[in-house]
Phi, psi and omega in degrees: 000314179297321180296316180300315179298318181297318180294317180298316180296321180295319179295318179297316180297318179298318179296319180296320178295322179296316178297317180299320180296318180293330179283330190270346188301323183287321177296321178294322178297313179298318182294336181291337182076008180278095186291324178294320178297317178299317181296319179299317179300314183291333177286312188275348180293148174297141179236168180268259184230169172246106188265343181236092192216116177269116181303322183291333184250007189260354178257147184286154187301326179294330176290314176307313184295314180300316181293318180297317180294327180291346182286350176302329179296334180264001179095008177264131174230144187231150177234152178229146184281119184245355175201164177245119181253012179055051183278341181208167177294139184296332181265013181254035181220159173258019177216164181288097188301323185279357187283116177284155178063029169278127188263135177231161178267173184296330180296315178291321181304319183292342179274353185279156172291165178300322179298313181291326176300327181293343180277347186249149176234137176296141184305323183277004180238016178292146171287169178300320179294317178295320179298317179297319177295319179299314182295329180272355189284342179239029177234135175275088186236015178229147181302331183282350183265148180193222188299315182295316178302316183294306186285332190249000176228324186299309184287326177293329177287314180302311169045249188295336181298321182287342179288347183273114183294332179288327174295317179302317182292318179292323176298321179296316177298314180299323177300314178300314185296312183290326176291321178299325178296340178260007177090014180278141183241352182217140180222128166248113185244138175279118185241163175253133177238000180251164173062029176273154184231149170281169180302331180276003178093354179285156182288141176258131179301148183299320182294330176290322175299316180297323179294324177296316177297316182297316179297321181294323179293338181268355179294150183304321182291328176290316178297326182293341178293335183076009182267124173279131186240134166230156190241151172242150174257145186247138172247125175283108200293335187261004179289150181303322183258029186298328179298319177293326176298320178300313180299316182296317185283329173300313180297318179294315179300324179294327179287338184233044188289350176289334180245325183269120187244350186200161171248143181228143174259124184239172180108163185299126176285340178279004167267108191293349177292346182252023183300146190303313187293349172305330189257007184299313184293316182291327178289323175295323176298316182291327180289349172290338187243325192229160174239098181225130182292160176237126171233104195242137171299129178202145179075013177271062180215161180251035175223150178291135170198184183249032183296324179293313178303313181294327179290324173296324176297329177295339181112012181292140174262338178226144180248126177274121178085285176065025186300313187274010169305330182299341180267004181237082189303322183293316178292323177303314180296318184291339181274352178294133179061013189271183184275359186257140180248144173257125177275110186268132180230084189295315184291317177304313185295328177285312184291331177269006170067030171281339165229141179278329182215153183295342175295342179272349187282135182279000183310309182295330176295317178298309184302315189268003168247018173065035165273123183301129179220157173213148178276143179213177193252341178062250180245062191299333177296329181271346172265346188057057184220181181222173174292326174303320179298321178299317178294320180296316177302315182298319180288314183295322185270333188232009174052049181299145173275168178295322178298322178293322177297316179296321179298317179299315181292319181293323177301324183292347172258319183297329182257013176290155180267011179292160182303144187307317182295319179291320178302313181299320179296317179296320180294315180297319179294320178297315180301319179292318181293318183289326176295318178296319179297319179298315179297319180298317181290321181294329185263325185243343179071190185297334181301337181277353181272171177287181180291166175301123181288163172296135181253162181259181189294321184297309185291331177291313184290319187273323186241006178056032174263083188248126180214000000 
């Protein structure tokens, strides 16, 4: 009897030590100070989804350029502004005349005067210096660049490139591929289905744009990524006719509800024409006819207001950014343990100067008071960053535990708008993969992982993780 008890106690003790070892490996890794090892773990670990992802801003500039040049096969040709020859009065245009690397298509180019034509270079004929300038023109990679540069030059530079529906589709595939390389299994991306053009400059119907996206998602290389994709439609919140845009996109989303799962309001919140309650009546009108989820940007401002509270009143299930929720104590309290998730974008918030330093960011307060949160990438192509970088920032700045990391990844699936059966399957598969990864790390450590991955500009510049 004593022997049996001793053996049982030894087995129990051994089991407790094994559990402790599996729990402690991540704390030991952080304590070692080996930043590259930490980055490798965060890169190779299984992840859930990217829920706050702008298709237009999520691909890197070299990808944009390669895809744009490949459009010649479809009859699209592009030019970019490489010099200013003072061909017209600066206030005699409906676009920023002085803006270099603004892209136009061949149809617009042919309408220009000879003087203005001299200001543009065909994309496939840029010099090395011009190419370098083009690649840097839509990335926040200098201390002097910030919110104004992002909102008032990046999209104006892309210009005609975004009008090409095939570019939109290829960007979506590239997004899937690069996220899959980081272990992501689900993507909700904000896409554009309006204002697309044929090679001759004529307007392309929205349903034809959707068909192009649908076909691209069904291609073998897209399926091979293993990433499940659902789409959101975007309303530019401060436009004069935004209410009509809401009506149009609700109807469109209903026709394509197998892929389109939500509507999102985008654009600068500090433009007061887009305040949340402006849309209360039209959203109530739309809910009389349609069932479409709402994931809305709110609280992406550096002043106290009640935009998060008002956005929840609109019917949103997820809040994009939510930075200034911290200034609204009642809503902050009500969101604890609640059904609403905040999509956290740490790198975006720093580069757009909504926080000057990460010590100002409310993310750890949200996380550790049980407000549901998940990390996401926003416009990672314009930050020159990755989802791994978001996790690295969170660990480096807030000393996240392994359980907190798992919670963030699991939340990104639990709060996804994908169909319930698929969601459950993704969660179960994630739980199995992360458990296997934990056992692997507890027994073999970082040595069992792959090499240090190639890193992007943000993580290199800020944390000197350059590879």
